[in-house]
N, C-alpha and C positions, 0 to 999 in steps of 0.2 A: 568435550572437545573436538575438535576440528577434523582427526580421522572417525570418530565414530559418527558425526554427520555425515560425513561423507560415505561410509561403510552405508547408514540407514538410506541414503539416496540409493545408492547400487543393490541394496536387496530391496526396495521396493519391488513389486513383482510389477508395475509400468514401467521401469526405468529403462530395459537394455534399449540403447541407441541405434540408431539405423546403422548400419554397416556404412562405410564408404562407397559412392561411386555404383548404388543399386537404385539409384533413382532419388532417394529422398536425403544426398548429404548435406541440404539447405538445413531437414529439420534436425539434424547433425549437429551442424554446428549452431547452430539457434540454440540447442539445449548447452551446448558448452559457454557459451555468450551469457544466459541466463544465470549457468550455475557461478561467474565471476563477478559477473552484478551484482551477487547475493554474495559472497565471501569467496574471496581470490585464492587460498587454500586450499578450502574444501573442494571447489572447482577444479585446481590444480590434478588432485588427488581424485577425482570422479573421472577428469578426462584420462589419466593413466590407467584406468581400470578400463575404461571405454576404451585404450587403443591394446590392450593387452587382447581383448575380445577378438576385437579387426584382426590382429596381427597374426593368432591363434586359426580363425578362420579364414584366412585369405594363404598362408602357408600350408596349413594341415588339414583344411576342413574342420579345426572344431570350435574352439570358446570355452568361458569362463564358465562356471557355474554355479548353480546358488549358493550363498553363503560362502563364498571365495570371494577376497578382498585383493586383487592384483596389482604389483607395481611391475613398470617397465625398466630396469635398470642397462642401460647400454652407454653409459660414460664413460670413456676412458680416462683412468688418471693418468697423472707423469710419472710417478713414480710409483704407483702400485697398479696389479692388473689380478687376473681372475685367472684361472687355467683350467684345463678341463681333460679328462685323460680316461680314457675305456679301462673296466674293470670287468670282472667275471661279470655280467650281468647287467650292464649299464655302465651308464658314464660319470665321474665323481669331478666335484667343483670344491680348488683350493684356494687360496688368496681374497685378495681385498676388494671390493667396487665401492668406491666413491659417491658423493653425491644421490644417494639412491632416496627418492621421496617413497614414505611411507614403512621407514626402515624399521619400526618397530612396532608398526600395524597392521601392516601385510602379510596376508595368510600364503600367498603365493608371490612368485613374480617372473618374471620373463629377462633373466641374467646374458650377456654377453657374454663368453670368453674365450681363449686363444685356444688353439690346437694346431697341431703339426697341418693342419689344409685350410688353416686361416680361421678367421675371426668368426666364434657360429654362436649359433642363439641356443638357450636350454631354460626351461620350465623346471622349475623349482619349487618344490611345498618347505616353504620356510619351518614348518612344525616339525621337520627333519631333525637330529641330531647334528650339531658340526656347526649350526651357524648363531651367528651373534650378533644385534647390532647397538649401535653407538649413536644417538642427536643429540648429545649433550654438548659438543664442540662448535654445534651451530650457536653464532654469538648476537648476530645481526638483527634486530626487530623484525625485518620483512620477510616474509615467508617462513617465520619461527612454527607456524603453527602446522605447516606441511610436513613434520615429524621427517626432514632430511636430514641424512644421517650416512654413516660408513658399515657396511656390511664385511665381515669377515665368515670366510666359507671353511670348512675345514673338513674334507676328505664326506662332500655333502651330497647324496645320491640325487641327480638332474639328468631331464629326459628331454633330446636334441630335439630340436624344432626346426624340421627344415637343414637343408645340406649346409655347408662353409660358404657364406658372403648371402644365404639369404635373404636374412634380416634387412639388406640393405640396397638387394637389386630387386625390388618387386614397386610397384606402382603405389601401393600403399603406405610405404616408409615417408613418401612428399607429402602423400595425401594425409595422415597423421600429422605432418608439418603443418600445414595450414588448419587443422585443429587447435594447435597449441597457439597461433596467431587468432584464433577465435578465442580462447582462454584471454589473451590480451589485451582483445579487444572489449570483451567483457569487463573489464578487469578498471581498462579507461572510462567506460559506463558507470562503475560504481565510484572513482576518482570525483567524475564531472558532476555528480548528483547534488551537490549543495551547491555548485555554480548555477545549476536550472534551480533549483529554489531557490536562491537567491534573487536572480533573476527576473523570477516570477513574480516574486513580492516589492520590488524596487525599479523606479524611473530613472537610477543614476545608467548616463550612457555611455562610459565607460564599462562599466559592469557589464550591460547590455552589450558591450562591443566584443567584450572577450567570452559571452555566454555564445553571440553568434557566430566567431571562428570556432570554438568547443563546439557549435553543433554543426557546422559544417565539415570540418576534421570527423568527424564520426558519422555524418549520411555518406563522406568517400570509403572511411574502411567497411563498413558495414554491404557498399555498393561492391567494394573488392570483393568481401568474403560470397556476396552471394555468384557476385558472378565467376569465381574459383569455380562454386559449387557447382555449377551450372555446368560448366567447361569439365567437372569430374565423372559427373551425371552420363554426359554426354560421350566422354569418350572413356571410360574407367582403367580401361589395360595401358593406356600411354602414359609416358612418364611427365609427372607433372615436377618435376626438376626445376625448370623456371619458373612456374606459375610459384611455387613456393617458395622461391627466394624472394619472387617478387611481391607476394604479400604479405611475409613476415615481417620485408624491410619497410614496407609500407605503413602495415601496422604499430609495428615498435617508432617510428615515425612521430604515429600519431597519439600513441601513448604517453611520448616523451614531451609533445606537445601541448597535451591536455593537461598532463601534470603541473607543465610550466604557467599554464594560463589559468589555472584556477587557484594556485599559489598566487600570481601576480594579482588576481581579480579580488580575494580575498583575504590575503595577507596572513597573518601568523595566526588570525583563531582558529579556526579549524585544525589545525594542525597541534593546537597548543589544547584544547579544548574540545575537540571531539574524538575521542577514542577511536571510534570505527572508520572515519576520512582519515586518520594519521597513519592508523592501520594499513589501512588502503593504499596510502601513496608509498607506504614503507615496502608495503608488499609486491605491486607493481612495478617498483622502482627495479629488485632484486629478480622479479622473474623476468621481466623484458631482457638481461644480463645472459639471460638462456641463448637469445643470438651470438654468433659471433661476430654481429657489429660490421666492419669494414671490409674484414675477410668474408662474408657473406656479399656484399657488395661486388667484389675483385673476383667471385666464384659466378655471381649473376652475370659480370660484364663478359666472362666468357662463353657464356650461353646462348648469349641471342642470336649467335649466325646472319648477321647481318637483317634480321626479320626485326620490324620496328613494331611494337605496339599498335593495333589500328584496323581500319579496316582494309580489303586490299593485300596481297601482296610485296610491300614496296622496300627493299634493302637499300639499308647504308650505302 
């Protein structure tokens, strides 16, 4: 099962990824790319565990421990929420959290919850009484193996991580968002693999044209991730918000273009007869919808400050 594969990866003593902003961010992104190039759902769970480790380190100087398998559950549903309240000896969480990857397989999770002082992050041992998870409602083939579901908390003890707002108000939030883009990029590489194999065996000019377009797209995506890693390491305390929105939108466009080009080049054959490829296309199609599409572009447009990308300090 996918969660078992992901847990085996994070349990390996050689696994711990370099934390972002410490001089080896590209190594971190490359590891996430490789994980999703192999299996997208597995890579998504690995990314969440690595993100939890980076969050704990940045906010409170901690980290994940051997034998633990963490999720980061920060999505806010329209009609559901988790409330935190102070009790003797600490805090308790009650409510419903949607879109939890690793819902039935994680041992721990970082969970956002509402407090009187604002949204706050909490660490939860999911083995405590009062936690119930259900991933049976996921009907789409895409990302079905990521064990994404709804988790209900009923007076579950939780440890606050940082002050209210600390989860969002830190450079690492945007650095982590670029890590997700690295996963999307890995998924695009996996989707593209059958086209590369076909182009190597064929002298069909049209097929090679599609392969060339995909290759150029992927080269651009990798260059963008490399540049982002360098920028993060060069100034790890700076806000990477504009950078994150730009990288995520670019990689999303690349992933969409790769899915389209591969389908047009190879026809329905791989989708119908190659279960690994069909699953990768379904997974990536769902996964990139973690972006907010045109809403993200609107945010990016408001962050430019008249500064045009490129050398110098040109303004619009």
